[in-house]
Every structure is written in C-alpha cells, then in structure tokens.
PQR file of N, CA, C, O and H, with PARSE charges and radii, in Angstrom:
ATOM      1  N   MET A   1     171.025  15.235 267.224 -0.4000 1.5000
ATOM      2  CA  MET A   1     170.501  13.993 267.760 -0.0000 2.0000
ATOM      3  C   MET A   1     171.147  13.725 269.122  0.5500 1.7000
ATOM      4  O   MET A   1     172.310  14.061 269.349 -0.5500 1.4000
ATOM      5  N   ASP A   2     170.391  13.130 269.998 -0.4000 1.5000
ATOM      6  CA  ASP A   2     170.853  12.790 271.345 -0.0000 2.0000
ATOM      7  C   ASP A   2     171.972  11.752 271.276  0.5500 1.7000
ATOM      8  O   ASP A   2     171.836  10.734 270.598 -0.5500 1.4000
ATOM      9  H   ASP A   2     169.447  12.858 269.813  0.4000 1.0000
ATOM     10  N   LYS A   3     173.075  12.009 271.978 -0.4000 1.5000
ATOM     11  CA  LYS A   3     174.219  11.091 271.971 -0.0000 2.0000
ATOM     12  C   LYS A   3     173.889   9.740 272.596  0.5500 1.7000
ATOM     13  O   LYS A   3     174.636   8.780 272.410 -0.5500 1.4000
ATOM     14  H   LYS A   3     173.185  12.835 272.529  0.4000 1.0000
ATOM     15  N   LYS A   4     172.793   9.649 273.327 -0.4000 1.5000
ATOM     16  CA  LYS A   4     172.387   8.383 273.948 -0.0000 2.0000
ATOM     17  C   LYS A   4     171.523   7.536 273.006  0.5500 1.7000
ATOM     18  O   LYS A   4     171.242   6.375 273.300 -0.5500 1.4000
ATOM     19  H   LYS A   4     172.186  10.429 273.478  0.4000 1.0000
ATOM     20  N   SER A   5     171.105   8.110 271.885 -0.4000 1.5000
ATOM     21  CA  SER A   5     170.290   7.382 270.910 -0.0000 2.0000
ATOM     22  C   SER A   5     171.137   6.345 270.180  0.5500 1.7000
ATOM     23  O   SER A   5     172.283   6.616 269.821 -0.5500 1.4000
ATOM     24  H   SER A   5     171.334   9.053 271.646  0.4000 1.0000
ATOM     25  N   ARG A   6     170.579   5.167 269.961 -0.4000 1.5000
ATOM     26  CA  ARG A   6     171.302   4.120 269.232 -0.0000 2.0000
ATOM     27  C   ARG A   6     171.557   4.531 267.781  0.5500 1.7000
ATOM     28  O   ARG A   6     172.446   3.978 267.133 -0.5500 1.4000
ATOM     29  H   ARG A   6     169.648   4.946 270.253  0.4000 1.0000
ATOM     30  N   ASP A   7     170.796   5.487 267.268 -0.4000 1.5000
ATOM     31  CA  ASP A   7     170.972   5.949 265.889 -0.0000 2.0000
ATOM     32  C   ASP A   7     172.005   7.064 265.761  0.5500 1.7000
ATOM     33  O   ASP A   7     172.349   7.468 264.650 -0.5500 1.4000
ATOM     34  H   ASP A   7     170.075   5.936 267.795  0.4000 1.0000
ATOM     35  N   TYR A   8     172.501   7.562 266.892 -0.4000 1.5000
ATOM     36  CA  TYR A   8     173.500   8.635 266.879 -0.0000 2.0000
ATOM     37  C   TYR A   8     174.761   8.161 266.157  0.5500 1.7000
ATOM     38  O   TYR A   8     175.330   7.126 266.503 -0.5500 1.4000
ATOM     39  H   TYR A   8     172.222   7.234 267.794  0.4000 1.0000
ATOM     40  N   GLU A   9     175.190   8.924 265.157 -0.4000 1.5000
ATOM     41  CA  GLU A   9     176.390   8.576 264.393 -0.0000 2.0000
ATOM     42  C   GLU A   9     177.609   9.049 265.173  0.5500 1.7000
ATOM     43  O   GLU A   9     177.994  10.216 265.102 -0.5500 1.4000
ATOM     44  H   GLU A   9     174.728   9.765 264.876  0.4000 1.0000
ATOM     45  N   VAL A  10     178.204   8.136 265.909 -0.4000 1.5000
ATOM     46  CA  VAL A  10     179.299   8.480 266.815 -0.0000 2.0000
ATOM     47  C   VAL A  10     180.600   8.707 266.054  0.5500 1.7000
ATOM     48  O   VAL A  10     181.360   9.613 266.394 -0.5500 1.4000
ATOM     49  H   VAL A  10     177.891   7.187 265.966  0.4000 1.0000
ATOM     50  N   CYS A  11     180.867   7.906 265.038 -0.4000 1.5000
ATOM     51  CA  CYS A  11     182.084   8.068 264.235 -0.0000 2.0000
ATOM     52  C   CYS A  11     181.677   8.541 262.844  0.5500 1.7000
ATOM     53  O   CYS A  11     181.188   7.761 262.026 -0.5500 1.4000
ATOM     54  H   CYS A  11     180.249   7.170 264.762  0.4000 1.0000
ATOM     55  N   LEU A  12     181.886   9.821 262.591 -0.4000 1.5000
ATOM     56  CA  LEU A  12     181.487  10.398 261.311 -0.0000 2.0000
ATOM     57  C   LEU A  12     182.369   9.913 260.166  0.5500 1.7000
ATOM     58  O   LEU A  12     181.894   9.757 259.041 -0.5500 1.4000
ATOM     59  H   LEU A  12     182.284  10.454 263.255  0.4000 1.0000
ATOM     60  N   CYS A  13     183.637   9.677 260.441 -0.4000 1.5000
ATOM     61  CA  CYS A  13     184.566   9.242 259.389 -0.0000 2.0000
ATOM     62  C   CYS A  13     184.162   7.894 258.802  0.5500 1.7000
ATOM     63  O   CYS A  13     184.282   7.669 257.598 -0.5500 1.4000
ATOM     64  H   CYS A  13     184.022   9.805 261.355  0.4000 1.0000
ATOM     65  N   TYR A  14     183.679   6.998 259.669 -0.4000 1.5000
ATOM     66  CA  TYR A  14     183.346   5.640 259.233 -0.0000 2.0000
ATOM     67  C   TYR A  14     181.849   5.341 259.307  0.5500 1.7000
ATOM     68  O   TYR A  14     181.426   4.195 259.157 -0.5500 1.4000
ATOM     69  H   TYR A  14     183.581   7.182 260.647  0.4000 1.0000
ATOM     70  N   LYS A  15     181.045   6.402 259.542 -0.4000 1.5000
ATOM     71  CA  LYS A  15     179.580   6.274 259.543 -0.0000 2.0000
ATOM     72  C   LYS A  15     179.096   5.155 260.467  0.5500 1.7000
ATOM     73  O   LYS A  15     178.320   4.291 260.060 -0.5500 1.4000
ATOM     74  H   LYS A  15     181.389   7.333 259.663  0.4000 1.0000
ATOM     75  N   THR A  16     179.563   5.185 261.707 -0.4000 1.5000
ATOM     76  CA  THR A  16     179.245   4.136 262.678 -0.0000 2.0000
ATOM     77  C   THR A  16     178.322   4.687 263.759  0.5500 1.7000
ATOM     78  O   THR A  16     178.594   5.744 264.329 -0.5500 1.4000
ATOM     79  H   THR A  16     180.193   5.888 262.038  0.4000 1.0000
ATOM     80  N   THR A  17     177.237   3.978 264.042 -0.4000 1.5000
ATOM     81  CA  THR A  17     176.266   4.447 265.031 -0.0000 2.0000
ATOM     82  C   THR A  17     176.592   3.943 266.433  0.5500 1.7000
ATOM     83  O   THR A  17     177.337   2.981 266.617 -0.5500 1.4000
ATOM     84  H   THR A  17     177.016   3.120 263.579  0.4000 1.0000
ATOM     85  N   ARG A  18     176.014   4.618 267.398 -0.4000 1.5000
ATOM     86  CA  ARG A  18     176.166   4.204 268.798 -0.0000 2.0000
ATOM     87  C   ARG A  18     175.657   2.775 268.984  0.5500 1.7000
ATOM     88  O   ARG A  18     176.268   1.985 269.704 -0.5500 1.4000
ATOM     89  H   ARG A  18     175.408   5.399 267.249  0.4000 1.0000
ATOM     90  N   GLY A  19     174.552   2.448 268.342 -0.4000 1.5000
ATOM     91  CA  GLY A  19     173.998   1.100 268.461 -0.0000 2.0000
ATOM     92  C   GLY A  19     174.969   0.034 267.981  0.5500 1.7000
ATOM     93  O   GLY A  19     175.114  -1.008 268.619 -0.5500 1.4000
ATOM     94  H   GLY A  19     174.056   3.089 267.757  0.4000 1.0000
ATOM     95  N   GLU A  20     175.630   0.287 266.868 -0.4000 1.5000
ATOM     96  CA  GLU A  20     176.622  -0.661 266.349 -0.0000 2.0000
ATOM     97  C   GLU A  20     177.773  -0.824 267.335  0.5500 1.7000
ATOM     98  O   GLU A  20     178.258  -1.933 267.562 -0.5500 1.4000
ATOM     99  H   GLU A  20     175.512   1.133 266.349  0.4000 1.0000
ATOM    100  N   VAL A  21     178.201   0.284 267.913 -0.4000 1.5000
ATOM    101  CA  VAL A  21     179.303   0.249 268.877 -0.0000 2.0000
ATOM    102  C   VAL A  21     178.875  -0.500 270.138  0.5500 1.7000
ATOM    103  O   VAL A  21     179.617  -1.347 270.635 -0.5500 1.4000
ATOM    104  H   VAL A  21     177.806   1.185 267.729  0.4000 1.0000
ATOM    105  N   GLU A  22     177.692  -0.197 270.657 -0.4000 1.5000
ATOM    106  CA  GLU A  22     177.197  -0.891 271.853 -0.0000 2.0000
ATOM    107  C   GLU A  22     177.126  -2.395 271.620  0.5500 1.7000
ATOM    108  O   GLU A  22     177.564  -3.180 272.462 -0.5500 1.4000
ATOM    109  H   GLU A  22     177.089   0.491 270.253  0.4000 1.0000
ATOM    110  N   ASP A  23     176.576  -2.795 270.480 -0.4000 1.5000
ATOM    111  CA  ASP A  23     176.437  -4.219 270.172 -0.0000 2.0000
ATOM    112  C   ASP A  23     177.799  -4.899 270.087  0.5500 1.7000
ATOM    113  O   ASP A  23     177.969  -6.019 270.570 -0.5500 1.4000
ATOM    114  H   ASP A  23     176.220  -2.158 269.797  0.4000 1.0000
ATOM    115  N   PHE A  24     178.763  -4.226 269.477 -0.4000 1.5000
ATOM    116  CA  PHE A  24     180.114  -4.784 269.335 -0.0000 2.0000
ATOM    117  C   PHE A  24     180.784  -4.923 270.698  0.5500 1.7000
ATOM    118  O   PHE A  24     181.411  -5.941 270.989 -0.5500 1.4000
ATOM    119  H   PHE A  24     178.625  -3.317 269.085  0.4000 1.0000
ATOM    120  N   ILE A  25     180.646  -3.894 271.527 -0.4000 1.5000
ATOM    121  CA  ILE A  25     181.228  -3.920 272.874 -0.0000 2.0000
ATOM    122  C   ILE A  25     180.674  -5.106 273.665  0.5500 1.7000
ATOM    123  O   ILE A  25     181.425  -5.838 274.309 -0.5500 1.4000
ATOM    124  H   ILE A  25     180.136  -3.067 271.291  0.4000 1.0000
ATOM    125  N   LYS A  26     179.363  -5.286 273.611 -0.4000 1.5000
ATOM    126  CA  LYS A  26     178.728  -6.370 274.364 -0.0000 2.0000
ATOM    127  C   LYS A  26     179.113  -7.738 273.811  0.5500 1.7000
ATOM    128  O   LYS A  26     179.399  -8.660 274.575 -0.5500 1.4000
ATOM    129  H   LYS A  26     178.753  -4.691 273.087  0.4000 1.0000
ATOM    130  N   ALA A  27     179.122  -7.872 272.495 -0.4000 1.5000
ATOM    131  CA  ALA A  27     179.421  -9.161 271.866 -0.0000 2.0000
ATOM    132  C   ALA A  27     180.855  -9.610 272.115  0.5500 1.7000
ATOM    133  O   ALA A  27     181.134 -10.803 272.236 -0.5500 1.4000
ATOM    134  H   ALA A  27     178.889  -7.123 271.875  0.4000 1.0000
ATOM    135  N   HIS A  28     181.764  -8.634 272.190 -0.4000 1.5000
ATOM    136  CA  HIS A  28     183.188  -8.956 272.316 -0.0000 2.0000
ATOM    137  C   HIS A  28     183.759  -8.625 273.698  0.5500 1.7000
ATOM    138  O   HIS A  28     184.958  -8.761 273.942 -0.5500 1.4000
ATOM    139  H   HIS A  28     181.537  -7.665 272.091  0.4000 1.0000
ATOM    140  N   ARG A  29     182.866  -8.185 274.598 -0.4000 1.5000
ATOM    141  CA  ARG A  29     183.245  -7.864 275.989 -0.0000 2.0000
ATOM    142  C   ARG A  29     184.433  -6.906 276.064  0.5500 1.7000
ATOM    143  O   ARG A  29     185.392  -7.129 276.803 -0.5500 1.4000
ATOM    144  H   ARG A  29     181.892  -8.074 274.399  0.4000 1.0000
ATOM    145  N   ILE A  30     184.342  -5.854 275.291 -0.4000 1.5000
ATOM    146  CA  ILE A  30     185.432  -4.881 275.222 -0.0000 2.0000
ATOM    147  C   ILE A  30     185.265  -3.836 276.318  0.5500 1.7000
ATOM    148  O   ILE A  30     184.183  -3.280 276.507 -0.5500 1.4000
ATOM    149  H   ILE A  30     183.563  -5.673 274.690  0.4000 1.0000
ATOM    150  N   THR A  31     186.357  -3.580 277.037 -0.4000 1.5000
ATOM    151  CA  THR A  31     186.344  -2.560 278.089 -0.0000 2.0000
ATOM    152  C   THR A  31     187.409  -1.495 277.861  0.5500 1.7000
ATOM    153  O   THR A  31     187.495  -0.532 278.623 -0.5500 1.4000
ATOM    154  H   THR A  31     187.235  -4.031 276.883  0.4000 1.0000
ATOM    155  N   ASP A  32     188.212  -1.656 276.827 -0.4000 1.5000
ATOM    156  CA  ASP A  32     189.343  -0.763 276.570 -0.0000 2.0000
ATOM    157  C   ASP A  32     189.141  -0.011 275.254  0.5500 1.7000
ATOM    158  O   ASP A  32     188.864  -0.619 274.220 -0.5500 1.4000
ATOM    159  H   ASP A  32     188.142  -2.438 276.207  0.4000 1.0000
ATOM    160  N   LEU A  33     189.282   1.310 275.303 -0.4000 1.5000
ATOM    161  CA  LEU A  33     189.069   2.150 274.126 -0.0000 2.0000
ATOM    162  C   LEU A  33     190.012   1.795 272.981  0.5500 1.7000
ATOM    163  O   LEU A  33     189.578   1.709 271.832 -0.5500 1.4000
ATOM    164  H   LEU A  33     189.508   1.803 276.143  0.4000 1.0000
ATOM    165  N   THR A  34     191.274   1.591 273.271 -0.4000 1.5000
ATOM    166  CA  THR A  34     192.248   1.282 272.222 -0.0000 2.0000
ATOM    167  C   THR A  34     191.886  -0.016 271.506  0.5500 1.7000
ATOM    168  O   THR A  34     191.972  -0.101 270.281 -0.5500 1.4000
ATOM    169  H   THR A  34     191.626   1.660 274.204  0.4000 1.0000
ATOM    170  N   ILE A  35     191.486  -1.009 272.265 -0.4000 1.5000
ATOM    171  CA  ILE A  35     191.087  -2.289 271.665 -0.0000 2.0000
ATOM    172  C   ILE A  35     189.831  -2.114 270.827  0.5500 1.7000
ATOM    173  O   ILE A  35     189.742  -2.662 269.728 -0.5500 1.4000
ATOM    174  H   ILE A  35     191.416  -0.939 273.260  0.4000 1.0000
ATOM    175  N   LEU A  36     188.858  -1.358 271.329 -0.4000 1.5000
ATOM    176  CA  LEU A  36     187.636  -1.090 270.566 -0.0000 2.0000
ATOM    177  C   LEU A  36     187.968  -0.447 269.231  0.5500 1.7000
ATOM    178  O   LEU A  36     187.477  -0.882 268.189 -0.5500 1.4000
ATOM    179  H   LEU A  36     188.930  -0.913 272.221  0.4000 1.0000
ATOM    180  N   CYS A  37     188.799   0.586 269.255 -0.4000 1.5000
ATOM    181  CA  CYS A  37     189.152   1.307 268.030 -0.0000 2.0000
ATOM    182  C   CYS A  37     189.854   0.396 267.026  0.5500 1.7000
ATOM    183  O   CYS A  37     189.571   0.454 265.830 -0.5500 1.4000
ATOM    184  H   CYS A  37     189.198   0.940 270.101  0.4000 1.0000
ATOM    185  N   LYS A  38     190.760  -0.436 267.507 -0.4000 1.5000
ATOM    186  CA  LYS A  38     191.483  -1.352 266.610 -0.0000 2.0000
ATOM    187  C   LYS A  38     190.560  -2.411 266.034  0.5500 1.7000
ATOM    188  O   LYS A  38     190.587  -2.669 264.830 -0.5500 1.4000
ATOM    189  H   LYS A  38     190.990  -0.483 268.479  0.4000 1.0000
ATOM    190  N   GLN A  39     189.743  -3.026 266.879 -0.4000 1.5000
ATOM    191  CA  GLN A  39     188.904  -4.129 266.423 -0.0000 2.0000
ATOM    192  C   GLN A  39     187.748  -3.677 265.541  0.5500 1.7000
ATOM    193  O   GLN A  39     187.353  -4.399 264.625 -0.5500 1.4000
ATOM    194  H   GLN A  39     189.721  -2.816 267.856  0.4000 1.0000
ATOM    195  N   MET A  40     187.197  -2.485 265.805 -0.4000 1.5000
ATOM    196  CA  MET A  40     186.098  -1.977 264.979 -0.0000 2.0000
ATOM    197  C   MET A  40     186.588  -1.106 263.833  0.5500 1.7000
ATOM    198  O   MET A  40     185.816  -0.754 262.941 -0.5500 1.4000
ATOM    199  H   MET A  40     187.518  -1.899 266.549  0.4000 1.0000
ATOM    200  N   ASN A  41     187.866  -0.757 263.856 -0.4000 1.5000
ATOM    201  CA  ASN A  41     188.441   0.159 262.876 -0.0000 2.0000
ATOM    202  C   ASN A  41     187.684   1.491 262.863  0.5500 1.7000
ATOM    203  O   ASN A  41     187.277   1.983 261.811 -0.5500 1.4000
ATOM    204  H   ASN A  41     188.493  -1.043 264.581  0.4000 1.0000
ATOM    205  N   ILE A  42     187.509   2.052 264.049 -0.4000 1.5000
ATOM    206  CA  ILE A  42     186.900   3.376 264.201 -0.0000 2.0000
ATOM    207  C   ILE A  42     187.749   4.182 265.168  0.5500 1.7000
ATOM    208  O   ILE A  42     188.572   3.626 265.895 -0.5500 1.4000
ATOM    209  H   ILE A  42     187.840   1.652 264.904  0.4000 1.0000
ATOM    210  N   GLY A  43     187.548   5.504 265.177 -0.4000 1.5000
ATOM    211  CA  GLY A  43     188.259   6.361 266.117 -0.0000 2.0000
ATOM    212  C   GLY A  43     189.735   6.506 265.827  0.5500 1.7000
ATOM    213  O   GLY A  43     190.497   6.985 266.666 -0.5500 1.4000
ATOM    214  H   GLY A  43     186.879   5.956 264.587  0.4000 1.0000
ATOM    215  N   ASN A  44     190.140   6.093 264.637 -0.4000 1.5000
ATOM    216  CA  ASN A  44     191.565   6.116 264.313 -0.0000 2.0000
ATOM    217  C   ASN A  44     191.898   6.962 263.087  0.5500 1.7000
ATOM    218  O   ASN A  44     193.016   6.912 262.574 -0.5500 1.4000
ATOM    219  H   ASN A  44     189.521   5.705 263.955  0.4000 1.0000
ATOM    220  N   LYS A  45     190.924   7.736 262.624 -0.4000 1.5000
ATOM    221  CA  LYS A  45     191.179   8.621 261.485 -0.0000 2.0000
ATOM    222  C   LYS A  45     191.374  10.043 262.004  0.5500 1.7000
ATOM    223  O   LYS A  45     192.509  10.514 262.085 -0.5500 1.4000
ATOM    224  H   LYS A  45     190.016   7.777 263.041  0.4000 1.0000
ATOM    225  N   CYS A  46     190.299  10.729 262.353 -0.4000 1.5000
ATOM    226  CA  CYS A  46     190.434  12.091 262.891 -0.0000 2.0000
ATOM    227  C   CYS A  46     190.511  12.087 264.421  0.5500 1.7000
ATOM    228  O   CYS A  46     191.039  13.024 265.020 -0.5500 1.4000
ATOM    229  H   CYS A  46     189.378  10.346 262.287  0.4000 1.0000
ATOM    230  N   GLY A  47     189.979  11.023 265.055 -0.4000 1.5000
ATOM    231  CA  GLY A  47     190.021  10.913 266.514 -0.0000 2.0000
ATOM    232  C   GLY A  47     188.946  11.703 267.232  0.5500 1.7000
ATOM    233  O   GLY A  47     188.891  11.690 268.462 -0.5500 1.4000
ATOM    234  H   GLY A  47     189.550  10.262 264.569  0.4000 1.0000
ATOM    235  N   GLY A  48     188.097  12.387 266.498 -0.4000 1.5000
ATOM    236  CA  GLY A  48     187.082  13.232 267.110 -0.0000 2.0000
ATOM    237  C   GLY A  48     186.023  12.494 267.906  0.5500 1.7000
ATOM    238  O   GLY A  48     185.329  13.103 268.720 -0.5500 1.4000
ATOM    239  H   GLY A  48     188.141  12.398 265.499  0.4000 1.0000
ATOM    240  N   CYS A  49     185.887  11.205 267.688 -0.4000 1.5000
ATOM    241  CA  CYS A  49     184.845  10.432 268.369 -0.0000 2.0000
ATOM    242  C   CYS A  49     185.354   9.671 269.587  0.5500 1.7000
ATOM    243  O   CYS A  49     184.564   9.031 270.281 -0.5500 1.4000
ATOM    244  H   CYS A  49     186.451  10.710 267.027  0.4000 1.0000
ATOM    245  N   ARG A  50     186.625   9.725 269.856 -0.4000 1.5000
ATOM    246  CA  ARG A  50     187.208   8.887 270.913 -0.0000 2.0000
ATOM    247  C   ARG A  50     186.598   9.163 272.293  0.5500 1.7000
ATOM    248  O   ARG A  50     186.391   8.232 273.071 -0.5500 1.4000
ATOM    249  H   ARG A  50     187.267  10.245 269.293  0.4000 1.0000
ATOM    250  N   GLU A  51     186.314  10.410 272.597 -0.4000 1.5000
ATOM    251  CA  GLU A  51     185.687  10.728 273.882 -0.0000 2.0000
ATOM    252  C   GLU A  51     184.294  10.104 273.965  0.5500 1.7000
ATOM    253  O   GLU A  51     183.918   9.549 274.997 -0.5500 1.4000
ATOM    254  H   GLU A  51     186.482  11.166 271.965  0.4000 1.0000
ATOM    255  N   ASP A  52     183.531  10.197 272.872 -0.4000 1.5000
ATOM    256  CA  ASP A  52     182.201   9.584 272.842 -0.0000 2.0000
ATOM    257  C   ASP A  52     182.290   8.060 272.920  0.5500 1.7000
ATOM    258  O   ASP A  52     181.461   7.424 273.571 -0.5500 1.4000
ATOM    259  H   ASP A  52     183.837  10.648 272.033  0.4000 1.0000
ATOM    260  N   LEU A  53     183.284   7.476 272.264 -0.4000 1.5000
ATOM    261  CA  LEU A  53     183.457   6.021 272.325 -0.0000 2.0000
ATOM    262  C   LEU A  53     183.746   5.571 273.754  0.5500 1.7000
ATOM    263  O   LEU A  53     183.225   4.548 274.200 -0.5500 1.4000
ATOM    264  H   LEU A  53     183.957   7.993 271.735  0.4000 1.0000
ATOM    265  N   GLN A  54     184.565   6.323 274.465 -0.4000 1.5000
ATOM    266  CA  GLN A  54     184.847   5.990 275.867 -0.0000 2.0000
ATOM    267  C   GLN A  54     183.583   6.113 276.700  0.5500 1.7000
ATOM    268  O   GLN A  54     183.342   5.298 277.590 -0.5500 1.4000
ATOM    269  H   GLN A  54     184.988   7.154 274.103  0.4000 1.0000
ATOM    270  N   MET A  55     182.773   7.132 276.415 -0.4000 1.5000
ATOM    271  CA  MET A  55     181.512   7.319 277.124 -0.0000 2.0000
ATOM    272  C   MET A  55     180.595   6.110 276.903  0.5500 1.7000
ATOM    273  O   MET A  55     179.914   5.671 277.830 -0.5500 1.4000
ATOM    274  H   MET A  55     182.969   7.794 275.692  0.4000 1.0000
ATOM    275  N   ILE A  56     180.577   5.575 275.687 -0.4000 1.5000
ATOM    276  CA  ILE A  56     179.733   4.413 275.391 -0.0000 2.0000
ATOM    277  C   ILE A  56     180.222   3.192 276.168  0.5500 1.7000
ATOM    278  O   ILE A  56     179.415   2.460 276.740 -0.5500 1.4000
ATOM    279  H   ILE A  56     181.131   5.931 274.934  0.4000 1.0000
ATOM    280  N   ILE A  57     181.528   2.969 276.193 -0.4000 1.5000
ATOM    281  CA  ILE A  57     182.079   1.864 276.991 -0.0000 2.0000
ATOM    282  C   ILE A  57     181.646   2.026 278.447  0.5500 1.7000
ATOM    283  O   ILE A  57     181.180   1.072 279.071 -0.5500 1.4000
ATOM    284  H   ILE A  57     182.184   3.564 275.729  0.4000 1.0000
ATOM    285  N   ASP A  58     181.801   3.223 278.979 -0.4000 1.5000
ATOM    286  CA  ASP A  58     181.426   3.502 280.368 -0.0000 2.0000
ATOM    287  C   ASP A  58     179.939   3.243 280.597  0.5500 1.7000
ATOM    288  O   ASP A  58     179.556   2.663 281.612 -0.5500 1.4000
ATOM    289  H   ASP A  58     182.180   3.997 278.472  0.4000 1.0000
ATOM    290  N   ASP A  59     179.102   3.675 279.651 -0.4000 1.5000
ATOM    291  CA  ASP A  59     177.656   3.478 279.773 -0.0000 2.0000
ATOM    292  C   ASP A  59     177.288   1.992 279.750  0.5500 1.7000
ATOM    293  O   ASP A  59     176.458   1.545 280.541 -0.5500 1.4000
ATOM    294  H   ASP A  59     179.413   4.147 278.826  0.4000 1.0000
ATOM    295  N   VAL A  60     177.899   1.237 278.854 -0.4000 1.5000
ATOM    296  CA  VAL A  60     177.589  -0.192 278.726 -0.0000 2.0000
ATOM    297  C   VAL A  60     177.881  -0.932 280.027  0.5500 1.7000
ATOM    298  O   VAL A  60     177.110  -1.796 280.443 -0.5500 1.4000
ATOM    299  H   VAL A  60     178.574   1.600 278.211  0.4000 1.0000
ATOM    300  N   TYR A  61     178.987  -0.591 280.660 -0.4000 1.5000
ATOM    301  CA  TYR A  61     179.402  -1.308 281.865 -0.0000 2.0000
ATOM    302  C   TYR A  61     179.059  -0.581 283.167  0.5500 1.7000
ATOM    303  O   TYR A  61     179.364  -1.075 284.253 -0.5500 1.4000
ATOM    304  H   TYR A  61     179.613   0.111 280.322  0.4000 1.0000
ATOM    305  N   GLY A  62     178.427   0.588 283.060 -0.4000 1.5000
ATOM    306  CA  GLY A  62     178.052   1.335 284.256 -0.0000 2.0000
ATOM    307  C   GLY A  62     179.226   1.990 284.951  0.5500 1.7000
ATOM    308  O   GLY A  62     179.162   2.300 286.141 -0.5500 1.4000
ATOM    309  H   GLY A  62     178.180   0.989 282.178  0.4000 1.0000
ATOM    310  N   PHE A  63     180.318   2.204 284.192 -0.4000 1.5000
ATOM    311  CA  PHE A  63     181.491   2.875 284.751 -0.0000 2.0000
ATOM    312  C   PHE A  63     181.206   4.360 284.867  0.5500 1.7000
ATOM    313  O   PHE A  63     180.377   4.897 284.132 -0.5500 1.4000
ATOM    314  H   PHE A  63     180.370   1.953 283.225  0.4000 1.0000
ATOM    315  N   THR A  64     181.884   5.018 285.779 -0.4000 1.5000
ATOM    316  CA  THR A  64     181.828   6.469 285.893 -0.0000 2.0000
ATOM    317  C   THR A  64     183.084   7.016 285.262  0.5500 1.7000
ATOM    318  O   THR A  64     184.193   6.755 285.730 -0.5500 1.4000
ATOM    319  H   THR A  64     182.558   4.581 286.376  0.4000 1.0000
ATOM    320  N   SER A  65     182.907   7.781 284.189 -0.4000 1.5000
ATOM    321  CA  SER A  65     184.049   8.345 283.474 -0.0000 2.0000
ATOM    322  C   SER A  65     184.582   9.553 284.216  0.5500 1.7000
ATOM    323  O   SER A  65     183.814  10.322 284.795 -0.5500 1.4000
ATOM    324  H   SER A  65     182.007   7.993 283.809  0.4000 1.0000
ATOM    325  N   GLY A  66     185.880   9.722 284.201 -0.4000 1.5000
ATOM    326  CA  GLY A  66     186.505  10.889 284.807 -0.0000 2.0000
ATOM    327  C   GLY A  66     186.223  12.157 284.042  0.5500 1.7000
ATOM    328  O   GLY A  66     186.507  13.251 284.529 -0.5500 1.4000
ATOM    329  H   GLY A  66     186.503   9.098 283.731  0.4000 1.0000
ATOM    330  N   ASN A  67     185.662  12.030 282.832 -0.4000 1.5000
ATOM    331  CA  ASN A  67     185.373  13.189 281.991 -0.0000 2.0000
ATOM    332  C   ASN A  67     183.975  13.726 282.223  0.5500 1.7000
ATOM    333  O   ASN A  67     183.603  14.730 281.614 -0.5500 1.4000
ATOM    334  H   ASN A  67     185.431  11.141 282.436  0.4000 1.0000
ATOM    335  N   SER A  68     183.186  13.096 283.080 -0.4000 1.5000
ATOM    336  CA  SER A  68     181.798  13.510 283.281 -0.0000 2.0000
ATOM    337  C   SER A  68     181.713  14.757 284.115  0.5500 1.7000
ATOM    338  O   SER A  68     180.616  15.247 284.383 -0.5500 1.4000
ATOM    339  H   SER A  68     183.487  12.281 283.575  0.4000 1.0000
TER
END
C-alpha cells in the first residue's frame, strides 16, 4: 500500500494508520516526533515506524525532511 494513503498502517505494533496519525498531529498541533510517540503511544515498541512518523509530521506541515 502507498505510504501516502490514509489507510496505510504506519505502526504495525499498535495497528495505527497514517490517517489516525495525521488527524492526531493536526488536532494537537504536534511538530515533534518524540512528543507524537509519547502522546499517541506509538513508535516506542520496535521503533520501525519512526522514520515514517517523521515523514508524516513533515508532510502535514510542509516541512522538508533531511531524509528525503
């Protein structure tokens, strides 16, 4: 599935979709990955989704990630 799709399961450990993450970021005005992970309780088990979570933050706010 396309990582830009709202249905994309970004955090496999906690079964969290990109859409859920985008909505949470917008509702709580989150710009920091560490804060997002703590407040949503995602990205803190295996850590495999942290790069994608940062990409979503960057996409929501139009930031250019250094990882692109």
